[in-house]
N, C-alpha and C positions, 0 to 999 in steps of 0.2 A: 098635533104631536101626541105621541102615545104616553109619554111620561108626564106625571104631574108632580107638584111640590111634595105631596105625601109619598109618592113612589120612589123618590130619590133618596137612597140611604146616605148617611153621613159616616165618615170615618169614626167619629166618636160613638155613633150608634153601634157600629160593629164592635168596637173595642170595649165599650162599657156594657154591652149586652142590651138587647131590645127590651127586656122586661123592665130594666131600670129607667131607660129614657122614655119608653112609652107610658110608664106609670106617671112620670113627672109631667110630660107634655100632653098626655091624652092622645087623641087621634088626629090632632091638627098638624102634626109634624114639627111642632116647636120643641119637642123633647130632644130631637137631634141637636138643635142649637144649644139647649140647656146642657146636654151631655158634653158637648164640645167645650162650652165655657167652663163647666165643672172640671174637666180634664186640665185646662189651662190654669185654673185657680189652684188645683191641687199641686201641680208642678211648681207654680210660683211659691206656694207655701213651703214645699220641701226645700227649695233653694234658700228660702229665708231662714231656715233652721240654723244656719251658721250665723251666729251673732256678730262676728267680726266682719265678714265679707259677704254675707248673704244678700244684702241690699245692693251692694256694688255689683255683684254677679248678676242679679236679676235685671238691673238697669242696663248693664252691658249686653246681655242677651237680647233684651227688648230693642235697644238701639240698633244692634247689628241686624236683627230681623227687619225692623222698619226701614232702615237705610238701604238694605239689600233690595227690598221690594220697591221702594220709591226711587232709589237711584237706578235700579234696573229698568223701571218703566221709562224714566226720562232718557237714559242712555240708549235704550232700544228704540224709542220713538225718534230720538235725534239722529242716531247713526244708522239705524236699520241694519241690513245685512242678512246673512243666512239664518234661517229659523233653527231654534234649538231642538224642538221635537214637534214638527208641524201637525202631525196626526193627533197629538194630545192637546197641545196648546199652540194654536196657529199664530199667535201674536208675539210669543216669546222668541227673542233672538239671542245669538251668541254675544253680540255687543252689549245687550242688556244684562246678560248674566255676568259678563266680565266687569261692566260698569257698576253693577250692584255690588259685586265683591270688592272692587276698588273703593267705592264709597264707604262700604262697611269697615274696611281697614283704616281709612282716614279717620272716620268718626270714632272707631274703637281706640285708636292711638290718642286722639284728642281727649277722649273721656278718661283713658288710663292716666294721662298726664295730670288731669284735674283730680283724679282719685289717688294720686301719688303711687301708682303702680310703675315699677321701674324696669321690668323685663319686657322690653319692646318686642323682641323676637317672639316670645310666648304670646303676647297680645296679637301680633300679626297672624301667627299660626292659628290661634283660637278664633279670631275674626274670620279668617278664610274657611275654617272648618264649619263654624256656625252659619256662615253665608251659604256654603255649599249644601249643608243639611237643610237650611231653610228653603232654598230653591228646589232641592230634590223633593222635599215634602210638598211643596206647591205643585210640582209636576205630578207627583204621585196622586195627590188629591184630584187634580184635573183628569188623570187617567182613570181613576176610580169612578168619577162622575160620568165620564164618557162611556165607560163600560156598562153602567146601569142606565144610560140614556137620559140623563138629566138635561133639560134644555138650558141654554145659556142664560135665560132670564132668571132661573133658579140660582145659578152661580152668582149673579150680581146681588141677589138678595142675601145669599149666604155670606158673601164677601163683606157684608156690612157688619158681621160679627167679628169680635177680636180673634186674632190668630191668623 
């Protein structure tokens, strides 16, 4: 394979700037992961600025993203069907995307009930939006990595990081 772990750029590397992430991680390639984690940490801190609902909003976002990913995996593996974007992500299916979104809505409604949020329609719309953005981000990241020739083994290592 022509690409190595060090040659595979990360979205955070591009967005945060190579000088910042290279300076933190040195030449080992770990700066990409640190930059990615830093971006997630900054976003979570910004959401938490709202004293009344920041924590609830952060937990809701995390739950929707996790359930979309996990539910999509199991729905796609269980039902199969046509591929979502085979050239970019050959294992993702439409049934997985729909199953992940459905699971996200169910969990978001259950969480909203526990958090005493009463506007169910808004919660459903928000869960569907967040689920769609989460899946689109995952596909974009896969397309980005394919564009730069990152081998699948690097993807598995990088998937061990949050986000």
